[in-house]
C-alpha positions, 0 to 999 in steps of 0.5 A, a space after each residue: 192414847 186411844 182406849 182401844 190401844 190400852 184395852 186387852 184383846 178378848 180371846 174368841 174360843 174355838 175347839 179347833 183352830 186351823 191355819 191354812 185354807 187348802 185341802 188339808 186345812 178344809 178337810 180337817 176342819 170339816 171332819 172335826 165339825 161334822 164328826 165331833 161337833 167341834 167349833 172350828 176357825 179357819 185362818 188364811 192369809 193369802 189364798 182361800 182354797 189353797 194352791 191346788 184349785 187356784 195356782 197349781 193342779 186345776 189351772 196348770 191342767 187348763 194350760 196343759 189342755 190348751 198346749 196339747 190342743 195346739 200341739 195336736 193341731 200342729 203335729 197330728 192334723 196334717 198327718 191325717 189330712 186336715 189342713 189347719 195352718 199353724 196354731 198360734 197361742 194367744 196366751 192372754 186369752 188362755 189366761 182369761 179362760 183359766 181364770 174363768 174356771 176358778 172359784 172366786 175368793 169371795 165364793 170360797 169364803 161364802 161356802 166355808 162360812 155357809 158350811 158352819 166354819 168361822 173364817 179369818 182372812 188375816 195372818 195368824 201368829 202364835 202368842 202362846 201355846 194355845 193363843 193366836 193373834 189374828 189381825 185385831 183379834 185373838 183366837 184360843 183353842 186347845 187344839 191347833 192344826 198347822 196346814 200352811 203349805 209351801 212356796 217356791 224355793 229360791 236356789 242359791 244362785 248368784 244374781 238370782 235376786 236381781 232378775 224377774 224370775 218366774 215360778 209356777 204361780 207367776 208363769 200362769 199370769 203371763 199374757 205373752 209367750 216368752 221367746 225362750 225359757 230356761 227352766 231350773 228343775 226337772 221334777 214334775 213342775 219343771 217338766 210340765 211347764 217346760 213342755 207346756 211352754 214349748 208347745 205354746 211356742 217358746 224355745 225351752 231348755 231344762 236343766 237339773 242338778 240330778 243325773 237325769 230328768 224326773 229323778 224320782 222315776 225309774 231310769 227307763 221311764 225317765 229315758 222314755 220321757 227325755 226322748 219324747 221331749 227331745 223330739 219336741 225340740 226341748 233341750 235337756 241338760 242334767 247333772 249341771 248347776 246354775 252358778 250365776 244369772 245376770 240380766 243382759 238387755 231383754 234376756 237373762 244370761 245363765 252360767 251353767 256348770 257341769 257337775 263332772 268338773 268340765 268347763 262352765 258355759 253360758 246360755 241365754 233366755 228371755 225368762 227363767 222359771 224356778 222349779 227346783 224345790 219348795 220351802 214351808 210357809 212358817 216364818 211368820 207364825 211365831 212358832 217359838 211362842 208356842 214351843 213348836 220345834 222346827 228345822 230348816 226343812 220345816 216343823 218337826 212332827 212325830 208318827 201322830 203328826 204331833 209337834 213338840 207342843 202339846 195340842 198342836 199338830 201339823 199336816 205334812 207331805 209323805 215323801 219324808 218323815 219327821 218334818 213338815 216341809 211341803 204341800 200336804 194337799 199334794 201327798 197325804 201322810 196319815 189316816 182319820 184315826 190319828 190326831 191330824 191324819 191324812 188319807 189321800 184321794 188322788 186327783 192328777 198330781 194333787 191328792 187331797 188330805 183328810 185331817 181331824 183334830 182329835 187325840 188318838 192312840 195309834 200312829 199314822 199308818 203307812 201308805 203308798 204315795 201316788 205321783 204323776 207327771 202330766 207330760 206327754 207321755 204321762 208318767 205315773 209312779 207308785 212308791 212304797 215307804 214304811 211311813 205311808 198308809 196302806 203298805 204293811 212293813 216289808 209287804 210286797 203288795 205295793 212295790 215301787 213302780 213307774 210307767 209312762 203312757 
């Protein structure tokens, strides 16, 4: 037996350990270091920088720019007397351009370490209330922030595991535009990717279990967007469920069941893109060893964003109170005065969260949550919640509002 197999690990001590490398994680780490002179460790397993600059906000906007340019050339140029011929999208070159805009993983690590943060590119697993196994190391801290984000939820559709489905990450790595695309989900991601690939040249069908597309928006804005998508040749089917899918040659056949009880029908598409929800990245954290309570929605937190374990906080999105189940960098939920707090700076769909590991006497203040869907027309929504910072309880200063441009 090797000596290294019998020697106990020597824990490396930090004031704060942050799990995750996204916006909430980085801002929390930076604030703790800058304002409280804390020694901070960042642990990220997959993607330094998080989703927004790597696979979500920024790359998606690059694709949307390319799609809009192609659409304008094909639909508007002839109207004003400019003869260009049909614009065709070389998706491999669009992807290469998108990749050129991104910071490399090596540069992310250099920048974070240059700022004074310790970085660990490993999976972190709790071994106790204040200790973590990170690769071959053990880290210890009195305060730990969980900001591990989320991933695409796979709906309970028969046969879904037997097809090569896409999501917002893998769709950005395609090098050829699919002939046809079935998008499951008509929220922000589904709508943006549906219109984007339609403008690239795919035949697109959007389906959703809700009674209308963009269910978080008001009815008038949803109807305006639906009419615009229909005018571009995009098929919409709301109030339906995808019952099953099966691979049929080089296409996927989907059985779609209307929720009103009418007969199911089949539709075929070359590819299927899932955009019907998110699930938290918490399964491999070993939360039970730290005494952190969870539900199927994620980590349970209180108004201070404290978990059930003393000294452990979790960043959360603002749409729901009580469980951390989504991408905190998209929608902040508290303020820097709390133990783990988020005060948002909106950038298109992505609002950056600011977190600091510090005991506090006040709960997270309330806020307006800003959402936007980068379709054409663009949809923006300001919603009010008694648990979001900036809105006083019962105040009419920030009423719910939705608009399209």
